[in-house]
Backbone as a ProteinNet text record, in pm:
[ID]
protein_1_A
[PRIMARY]
MEWLEYLYDCNLVTAIESTEFLDGIKGAHSYRLTTQKEIFPILDKCHCIPQEQDAIFDFGCGKGGAMLSFLDYGFRKVGGVEYESGIYEVLISNFRKLGIDCGRDKNVVCIHGDAAEVQAELDNYNWFYFFDPFGKEIFEKVISNVCDSLKRKPRRVFVININPKYHKVVLDSGCFVLTNQFCVAVRQKVVDVFVTRYECEKPSQEAGG
[TERTIARY]
-1794.4	-1625	-1660.4	-1782.2	-1784.6	-1808.9	-1880	-1902.5	-1777.7	-1700.2	-1570.9	-1459.3	-1480	-1364.2	-1431.1	-1572.8	-1636.8	-1611	-1626.9	-1637.1	-1467	-1341.5	-1248.1	-1163.6	-1197.5	-1072.1	-1022.4	-1074.1	-973	-980.2	-864.8	-900.4	-890.8	-1002.8	-1038.2	-1095.4	-1166.7	-1281.3	-1224.6	-1130.4	-1075.9	-968.9	-993.3	-907.4	-817.2	-700	-549	-493.3	-493.6	-418.6	-305.2	-245.6	-103.7	-44.8	-56.1	18.1	76.5	5.7	25.8	112.3	150.3	209.3	343.6	426.1	550.3	635.7	629.7	688.3	647.2	761	725.1	713.2	611.1	525.6	468.9	585.8	522.3	387.8	272.7	154.2	60.5	115.5	7.5	-117.6	-203.7	-336.9	-348	-469.3	-535.6	-569.2	-589.1	-626.6	-795.7	-872.9	-1014	-1058	-1162.1	-1207.3	-1274.7	-1286.2	-1349.1	-1426.1	-1589.1	-1651.7	-1718.7	-1754.8	-1867.1	-1935.8	-2012.8	-2101.1	-2078.6	-1952.9	-1890.7	-1823.4	-1743.9	-1652.3	-1804.2	-1860.4	-1978	-2037.6	-2098.2	-2131.7	-2073	-1944.6	-1817.3	-1815.2	-1759.7	-1777.1	-1863.1	-1980.2	-2139.8	-2097.9	-2084.7	-2099.2	-1942.6	-1836.3	-1774.3	-1848.7	-1977.2	-1995.6	-1913.8	-1860.9	-1732.3	-1820	-1776.6	-1855.3	-1701.5	-1599.8	-1514.7	-1489.9	-1396.7	-1365.7	-1256.2	-1241.3	-1124.8	-986.9	-960.1	-840.1	-851.4	-933.8	-926.5	-847.3	-781.2	-738.7	-717	-757	-739.7	-628.4	-553.1	-464.3	-499.8	-468.2	-504.6	-401.5	-364.8	-241.7	-247.9	-189.6	-214.8	-322.7	-304.2	-432.6	-467.4	-371	-439.9	-450	-558.2	-543.4	-635.2	-665.5	-708.1	-825.5	-976.6	-1056.3	-1100.3	-1046	-1065.1	-1060.2	-935.9	-910.1	-999	-1053	-1172.7	-1319.7	-1318.5	-1438.8	-1429.9	-1298.7	-1292.2	-1319.6	-1259.2	-1292.2	-1446.7	-1508	-1631.7	-1741.8	-1679.8	-1738.3	-1712	-1649	-1602.6	-1507.5	-1373.7	-1220.8	-1171.9	-1109.6	-1032	-886.8	-802.1	-726.3	-680.3	-633.3	-620	-501.2	-482	-308.8	-329.9	-239.1	-208.5	-73.2	-48.3	76.9	30.9	108.4	92.5	262.9	260.3	407.3	430.5	323.6	302.4	331.2	469.3	479	378.7	330	213.2	107.3	53	-62.2	-71.7	40.7	89	73.7	127.2	144.6	15.6	-113	-224.9	-327.2	-298.8	-296.1	-306.8	-163	-146.6	-199.3	-205.8	-288.6	-417.7	-478.3	-610.7	-656	-530.4	-571.9	-556.6	-436.1	-448	-529.4	-576.9	-726.2	-808	-818.5	-919.3	-923.9	-787.6	-745.6	-711.9	-683.5	-622.6	-486.7	-425	-285.3	-224.2	-142.6	-112.8	21.2	78	226.4	224.6	344.6	385.6	336.5	341.2	283.3	136.9	93.6	-60.1	-161.7	-307	-414.7	-450.4	-381.2	-384.9	-230.9	-233.4	-39.1	-97.7	32	20.6	195.3	245	357.3	411	450.1	508.6	627.9	575.5	718.6	651	712.1	692.9	586.1	481.4	405.5	469.7	587.9	631.6	733.2	808.1	852	813.5	677.7	629.7	576.9	686.6	675.9	637.2	728.2	707	590.8	535.7	430.1	262.5	300.6	190.9	124.8	245.1	193.7	55.4	70.7	-14.3	-182	-211.5	-306.9	-389.4	-534.1	-587.5	-632	-706.7	-748.1	-684.7	-639.6	-614.5	-659.2	-691.1	-765.9	-654.6	-711.4	-638.7	-751	-742.8	-818.6	-743.5	-717.8	-644.2	-511.2	-419.1	-343.9	-207.2	-147.1	-4.3	-13	92.8	111.9	110.1	167.6	120.4	264.3	403.1	513.2	531.4	475.2	445.8	368.9	267.6	124.3	192.4	256.1	321.9	394.5	504.4	604.2	508.9	381.5	296.2	227.2	196.1	153.4	209.3	338.3	451.7	491	473.4	509.8	385.8	253.4	161.8	196.7	200.5	237.1	341.6	485.4	557.4	498.6	385.3	363.2	295	225.4	127.3	232	337.2	454.7	495.6	541.8	542.1	445.2	355.4	229.6	49	73.2	-54.5	-199.3	-273.1	-410.5	-481.4	-599.2	-715.6	-667.3	-675.9	-646.7	-752.8	-824.1	-910	-811.7	-824.5	-789.3	-911.6	-922.3	-1030.2	-990.4	-996	-912.4	-1029.8	-991.8	-1152.6	-1066.2	-1144.6	-1092.4	-974.6	-977	-900.7	-814.4	-741.6	-649.3	-564.1	-500.6	-417.5	-474	-582.4	-661.6	-582	-519.8	-446.4	-296.6	-236.5	-139	-173.1	-290.7	-333.1	-321.7	-424.7	-462.4	-292.3	-235.3	-100.1	-18.6	-65	58.1	24.8	-93.4	-109.2	-168.2	-152.8	-181.7	-373.8	-426.5	-559	-644.1	-799.9	-859.3	-955	-1032.5	-1151.8	-1257.7	-1324.5	-1462.8	-1569.6	-1566.4	-1678.8	-1599	-1734.3	-1718.6	-1800.9	-1787.1	-1922.2	-1864.8	-2002.4	-1960.4	-2023.3	-1949.3	-1971.7	-2069.9	-2184	-2294.8	-2234.5	-2185.5	-2151.3	-2046.7	-1934.3	-1886.8	-1852.1	-1946.7	-1912.4	-1820.1	-1722.5	-1634.3	-1635.9	-1567.9	-1583.5	-1518.1	-1518.4	-1453	-1426.1	-1294.9	-1287.9	-1215.7	-1308.9	-1246.2	-1224.2	-1115.3	-1005.2	-1005.7	-967	-914.1	-835.2	-816.2	-643.9	-686.9	-630.7	-620.6	-627.3	-690.1	-709.8	-557.1	-478.9	-319.1	-215	-278.2	-235	-267.8	-378.5	-442.8	-387.7	-281.9	-252.4	-121.1	-62.1	105.2	114.6	262.7	273.6	348.5	341.5	337.6	497.1	620.6	744.8	725.2	820.4	854.8	893.5	789.9	850.5	782	714.7	622.9	511.9
497.2	522.6	582	663.4	685.7	538.3	474.6	319.4	263.9	261.8	187.5	265.9	394.5	451.5	434.7	411.4	407	235.4	140.7	41.8	-44.5	28.5	-29.4	58.6	195.2	314.1	310.1	340.6	384.2	530.2	570.4	725.2	750.1	781.7	782.8	934.6	970.5	1056.6	1228.8	1236.5	1362.4	1409	1538.1	1601.1	1655.5	1617.9	1709.7	1776.7	1909.2	2018.9	2014	2063.1	2049	2106.8	2188.6	2268	2159.5	2068.5	1964.3	1874.3	1874.8	1720.5	1739	1617.4	1606	1631.4	1555.5	1577.1	1702.2	1785.3	1867	1817.8	1835.4	1768.2	1868.7	1904.3	2043.8	2017.9	2111.7	2077.6	1961.6	1982	1872.7	1940.8	1879.3	1873.7	1858	1913.7	1870.4	1747.3	1655.6	1532.2	1537.9	1484.7	1476.2	1328.6	1278.9	1141.8	1144.1	1034.1	1021.7	887.9	895.1	765	683.9	566.6	504.7	597.1	695.4	763.2	851.3	873.3	932.7	856.1	731.6	635.7	536.2	491.3	379.4	410.5	538.4	580.6	626.3	662.4	667	521.3	450.2	315.4	228.4	279.4	236.4	272.4	407.2	488.1	415.9	364.6	300.9	156	135.6	-13.7	-95.1	-71.5	-160.6	-277.8	-401.9	-540.8	-574.4	-586.4	-639.2	-793.7	-827.2	-975	-1018.1	-1162.9	-1206.4	-1137.4	-1100.8	-1046.1	-896.8	-810.2	-700.3	-636	-533	-487.9	-331.8	-276.7	-95.2	-52.2	76	119.8	294.2	357.5	479	551.6	627.9	708.8	826.5	872.2	943.4	881.5	742.8	706.9	728.1	848.3	926.4	763.3	806.4	704.5	579.6	555.3	429.6	434.3	555.6	520.4	469.9	550.9	484.9	366.1	272.4	154.4	81.6	97.3	43.9	27.7	150.1	133.2	60.1	59.6	-79.9	-197.2	-238.2	-375.4	-399.6	-280.4	-321	-330.4	-252.8	-257.2	-415.8	-480.4	-600.1	-644.5	-534.2	-615.6	-612.2	-751.4	-844.1	-789.7	-688.9	-670.5	-504.2	-452.1	-324.8	-270.7	-136.9	-71.4	54.6	124.9	257	292.8	394.3	463.9	612.4	604.5	756.6	791.3	923.8	979.8	1036.1	1114.8	1170.2	1080	1079.7	1020.8	954.6	1101.5	1076.1	997.6	1073.1	997.4	836	785.7	662.7	575.7	643	558.8	564.8	627.9	635.9	510.7	548.4	414.6	283.2	289.2	113	78.6	190.8	165.1	129.5	175.9	147	41.3	-19.5	-175.3	-265.6	-225.7	-351.3	-352.9	-250	-266.6	-297	-274.1	-365.6	-501.1	-585.3	-696	-720	-623.2	-612.7	-658.1	-713	-793.6	-732.6	-613.6	-525.7	-560.2	-561.9	-604.2	-585.9	-616.6	-597.4	-708.6	-850.7	-958.9	-1003.8	-924.4	-909.1	-903.4	-929	-839.8	-738.8	-685.7	-522.8	-474.1	-363.4	-338.3	-201.3	-159.5	-29.2	-1.7	97.9	161.5	299.7	327.9	433.8	470.5	618.6	643.5	739.7	783.3	873	824.3	889.7	798.4	803.2	879	886.9	748	765.5	607.5	454.2	461.8	324.1	281.4	207.5	131.5	-10.5	-101.2	-289.3	-280.9	-213.7	-245.2	-250.5	-160.9	-127.7	-207	-331.1	-430.3	-510.8	-502.9	-552.6	-546.6	-417.4	-338.9	-318.9	-300.5	-252.9	-120.4	-44.7	18.8	100	205.5	352.9	455	510.2	589.6	755.2	853.6	953	1065	1142.3	1239.2	1368.7	1413.4	1552.4	1546.1	1440.2	1415.6	1451.9	1514.2	1600.7	1678	1755.4	1873.8	1770.8	1905.8	1847.8	1759.2	1810.7	1730.4	1604.1	1550.8	1450.3	1331.2	1439.1	1342.8	1301.4	1352.4	1355.6	1215.5	1235.4	1116.1	969.3	991.2	870.9	800.6	917.2	877	793.5	844.4	791.3	660.5	619	499.5	407	431.7	356.7	322.4	419.9	375.1	304.5	321.2	215.7	82.3	74.1	-85.9	-128.3	-46.7	-129.8	-146	-131.3	-159.7	-322.4	-307.1	-429.9	-543.8	-489.5	-570.2	-532.3	-550.9	-516.3	-554.1	-452.8	-507.4	-374.4	-411.7	-314	-228.2	-103.1	-14.4	80.1	116.4	233.5	338.8	431.3	558.1	652.2	688.3	750	848.3	996.7	1098.7	1210.7	1227.4	1297.8	1460.3	1561.7	1696.4	1691.2	1685.8	1657.1	1764	1850.3	1984	1919.9	1787.6	1778.1	1686.2	1697	1653.3	1583.9	1710.8	1693	1584.5	1595.4	1489	1351	1333.5	1165.2	1167.7	1225.7	1210	1240.8	1341.8	1343.1	1248	1125	1002.6	929	921.1	847.1	714.2	689.8	562.3	521.2	663.9	670.5	730.5	689	795.6	817.8	933.9	937.3	870.6	849.8	716.9	793	874.4	939.5	1057.4	1156.5	1268.9	1329.7	1331.5	1350.3	1404.7	1457	1548.3	1416.8	1451.7	1391.8	1493.7	1438.5	1546.3	1561	1487.8	1515.5	1611.6	1634.5	1770.7	1844.8	1824.5	1846.9	1879.6	1783.3	1768.9	1685.8	1690.6	1662.1	1538.6	1453.8	1329.4	1255.8	1226.8	1193	1048.9	974	829.9	787.3	721.6	698.8	547.3	468.9	380.3	352.5	225.8	222.4	229.3	291.6	246.9	123.6	62.4	-48.1	-121.3	-65.6	-89.8	-136.8	-58.3	-93.4	-206.7	-263.7	-365.9	-510.2	-491.1	-612	-652.2	-750.9	-775	-715.6	-682.7	-616	-732.1	-735.9	-865.1	-828.4	-925.5	-905.8	-937.1	-892.3	-953.3	-1091.7	-1192.3	-1288.4	-1364.5	-1323.4	-1413.9	-1449.8
-3378.7	-3317.9	-3188.6	-3141.7	-3021	-2899.8	-2960	-2886.3	-2885.7	-2950.4	-2957	-2867.9	-2860.8	-2765.1	-2623.4	-2575.4	-2483.7	-2449.3	-2497.3	-2481.1	-2488.3	-2534.5	-2560.9	-2556.8	-2466.5	-2416.4	-2526.3	-2672.3	-2761.8	-2800	-2887.3	-2917.6	-3038.6	-3088	-3264.9	-3280.8	-3182.4	-3247	-3229.6	-3111.5	-3107.5	-3218.2	-3268.2	-3353.6	-3287.5	-3375	-3357.7	-3454.1	-3401.2	-3502.5	-3533.9	-3656.2	-3686.7	-3616	-3561.4	-3468.6	-3335.5	-3335.9	-3210.4	-3265.9	-3405.9	-3471.4	-3403.1	-3343.8	-3310.1	-3401.6	-3595	-3631.2	-3724.1	-3786.6	-3908.2	-4041.4	-4080.4	-4200.3	-4285.4	-4400.9	-4458.4	-4548.7	-4527.7	-4554	-4532.3	-4416.1	-4332.1	-4296.3	-4279.5	-4232.2	-4113.3	-4049.4	-3899	-3909.1	-3792.9	-3810	-3747	-3851.2	-3849.2	-3849.2	-3799.4	-3804.7	-3915.7	-4032.8	-4118.7	-4090.4	-4083.7	-4004.6	-4151.5	-4116.5	-4198.3	-4302.9	-4190.6	-4256.1	-4376.5	-4366.5	-4485.7	-4606.4	-4533.8	-4640.1	-4683.4	-4639.4	-4707.1	-4776.9	-4822.2	-4930.6	-5084.5	-5015.7	-5116.9	-5169.8	-5150.4	-5147.8	-5238.1	-5218.8	-5272.9	-5403.3	-5425.8	-5542.7	-5620.4	-5576.7	-5683.3	-5717.5	-5668.2	-5669.6	-5640	-5518.3	-5449.6	-5379.6	-5426.8	-5331.7	-5317.5	-5191.4	-5172.2	-5171.9	-5260.3	-5299	-5230.2	-5233.8	-5153.7	-5158.8	-5333	-5353.7	-5320.8	-5316.1	-5300.5	-5151.9	-5185.6	-5059.7	-5082.9	-4958.4	-4960	-4882.5	-4921.6	-4866.7	-4856	-4708.7	-4677.6	-4633.6	-4724.9	-4735.3	-4622.5	-4512.1	-4403.4	-4325.9	-4263.5	-4204.1	-4068.5	-4028.1	-3871	-3771.9	-3697.7	-3601.7	-3601.7	-3781.5	-3790.8	-3830.6	-3810.3	-3850.1	-3964.8	-4099.4	-4196.4	-4193.7	-4176.4	-4174.3	-4108	-3987.5	-3956.7	-4020.2	-4104.7	-4196.4	-4274.9	-4353.2	-4463.3	-4402.5	-4310.2	-4244.2	-4216.3	-4178	-4131.7	-4309.2	-4385	-4496.7	-4590.5	-4530.4	-4599.8	-4665.5	-4655.4	-4709.6	-4602	-4619.4	-4535.9	-4542.5	-4622.1	-4601.2	-4609	-4533.6	-4532.1	-4501.2	-4517.3	-4469.5	-4497.8	-4420.9	-4414.4	-4381	-4385.4	-4380.8	-4275.6	-4176	-4132.9	-4105.5	-4095.1	-4089.9	-3921.4	-3872.3	-3715.5	-3632.7	-3582.1	-3437	-3348.3	-3292.8	-3200.2	-3227.2	-3376.1	-3411.2	-3434.2	-3515.1	-3525.3	-3413.2	-3292.4	-3168.8	-3099	-3139	-3112.3	-3155.4	-3297	-3440.6	-3366.5	-3330.1	-3294.5	-3169.1	-3069.5	-2938.9	-2963.5	-3049.9	-3088	-3133	-3232.5	-3271.8	-3170	-3112.3	-3011.7	-2899.5	-2889.6	-2758.5	-2822.7	-2941.3	-3029.7	-3048.4	-3049	-3070.7	-3198.1	-3272.3	-3455.5	-3440.3	-3500.6	-3485.3	-3644.7	-3606.3	-3744.4	-3756.4	-3891.7	-3905	-4061.5	-4145.8	-4264.2	-4324.3	-4289.3	-4294.9	-4251.3	-4181.1	-4181.3	-4256.2	-4212.2	-4308.5	-4283.7	-4152.8	-4125.9	-4109.8	-4173.2	-4219.3	-4168.2	-4103.7	-4062.1	-4075.5	-4138.9	-4182.8	-4113.9	-4015.5	-3973.4	-4082	-4152.5	-4260.1	-4281.5	-4412.6	-4527.1	-4637.8	-4688.9	-4773.1	-4881.5	-4960.5	-5067	-5070.2	-4966.4	-4954.3	-4914.1	-4963	-4925.9	-5123.6	-5112.8	-5255.6	-5306.3	-5231.4	-5307.9	-5215.8	-5113.6	-5037.4	-5129.4	-5215.6	-5286.4	-5370.4	-5400.1	-5496.6	-5467	-5335.6	-5253.8	-5230.6	-5306.2	-5319.7	-5426.6	-5439.1	-5542.6	-5527.4	-5439	-5387.4	-5329.7	-5341.9	-5298.2	-5244.9	-5116.5	-5036.3	-5038.8	-5071.1	-4985	-4930.7	-4830.4	-4795	-4759	-4875.8	-4869.3	-4772.6	-4771.5	-4682.5	-4642.7	-4801.7	-4806.1	-4883.4	-4910.9	-4999.1	-5147	-5229.7	-5418.5	-5438.8	-5392.1	-5393.6	-5339.6	-5235.8	-5182.1	-5264.3	-5287.7	-5373.7	-5494.9	-5575.3	-5716.3	-5658.9	-5592.8	-5579.7	-5496.7	-5469.5	-5425.1	-5555.7	-5621.1	-5767.4	-5857.1	-5844.3	-5918.3	-5896.5	-5775.1	-5682.2	-5732.1	-5729.2	-5753.3	-5927.5	-5967.3	-6123.5	-6158.1	-6064.9	-6068.4	-6031.2	-5934	-5887.5	-6016.4	-6080.5	-6193.9	-6288.2	-6346	-6423.9	-6376.5	-6250.3	-6157.6	-6186.5	-6152.7	-6120.5	-6186.4	-6334.2	-6423.1	-6320.6	-6313.8	-6241	-6275.5	-6215.5	-6202.1	-6073.8	-6100.2	-5964	-5961.1	-5852.2	-5843.6	-5700.9	-5749	-5693.2	-5618.3	-5477.6	-5431.3	-5408.4	-5411.8	-5376.1	-5315	-5212.6	-5125.9	-5126.3	-5162	-5174.5	-5257.3	-5415.8	-5508.3	-5540.9	-5475.1	-5499.7	-5610.9	-5622	-5730.8	-5840.4	-5861.7	-5987.5	-6096.5	-6153.3	-6267.2	-6230.1	-6147.9	-6104.9	-6149.1	-6126.3	-6108.9	-6297.2	-6352.7	-6498.1	-6607	-6512.8	-6621.4	-6605.4	-6487.8	-6479.8	-6571.4	-6653.5	-6745.8	-6747.1	-6573.8	-6566.5	-6515	-6525.3	-6499.8	-6518.1	-6560.4	-6626	-6490.1	-6517.2	-6415.8	-6467.1	-6347.9	-6373.9	-6325.7	-6219.4	-6138.4	-6038.9	-6028.5	-5937.5	-5864.2	-5772.1	-5668.6	-5564.2	-5481.1	-5327.7	-5229.1	-5113.3	-5008.8	-4918.6	-4885.5	-4840	-4700.9	-4616	-4485.7	-4444.3	-4539.3	-4511.2	-4643.5	-4768.3	-4878.8	-4963.1	-4953.1	-5022.5	-5110.6	-5221.2	-5400.5	-5361.6	-5438.2	-5428.8	-5575.4	-5603.7	-5733.9	-5745.6	-5848.1	-5855.1	-5954.6	-5990.1	-6122.3	-6109.9	-6208.4	-6238.8	-6332.5	-6333.5	-6410.4	-6620.1	-6654	-6809.3	-6856.5	-6944.5	-6996.7	-6973	-7026	-7042.8	-6949.6	-6843.1	-6713.7	-6626.9	-6664.1	-6643.8	-6713.2	-6836.6	-6819.1	-6856.5	-6828.7	-6853.9	-7028.4	-7031.1	-7160.3	-7210.2	-7358.6	-7436.7	-7489.4	-7440.7	-7488	-7649.7	-7750.2	-7837.4	-7850.6	-7954.8	-7994.1	-7849.3	-7776.1	-7650.2	-7669.9
[MASK]
+++++++++++++++++++++++++++++++++++++++++++++++++++++++++++++++++++++++++++++++++++++++++++++++++++++++++++++++++++++++++++++++++++++++++++++++++++++++++++++++++++++++++++++++++++++++++++++++++++++++++++++++++

């Protein structure tokens, strides 16, 4: 990431404290870059080999560092949502400098807004990534939205949750089971990996259908 900053004049590495945020975000955490050094081993442990149909969405995508890592790992479609206005402006500036075209109909999608309000867009993804981005109330809404997406479009979905403070929220949704749990050596953060229950991966059978 330092090389990208040097070569393209991006802004990826510098931390941003929550006290500097332009928008008041309840339960928000300071921005810290997550690099390939952390993300690649996590995806390796998920036995992830991105295929054409695989797409990953980052809740609280910050300046876009994780999204760039997902592209480097082999995902062809990535998305993210960022609420804080100042960080979102940096995100868009970074992608513009890197020549990455982002929009709702593109392979790289950047949404400025409340993560709890992202709904229909979730249908386009089968991997969801959280790095402790917000408080419990918003997390509950987001997981509920993911479950609603599964009802609209049954499929196999993975949830990667780093620093899982609200582990029980995912399990209590009834849509997921814990398939792996390990520690990220770089920051000594626990990682939960969930996968959809079998019944959430198949279309429901209508009576007489």
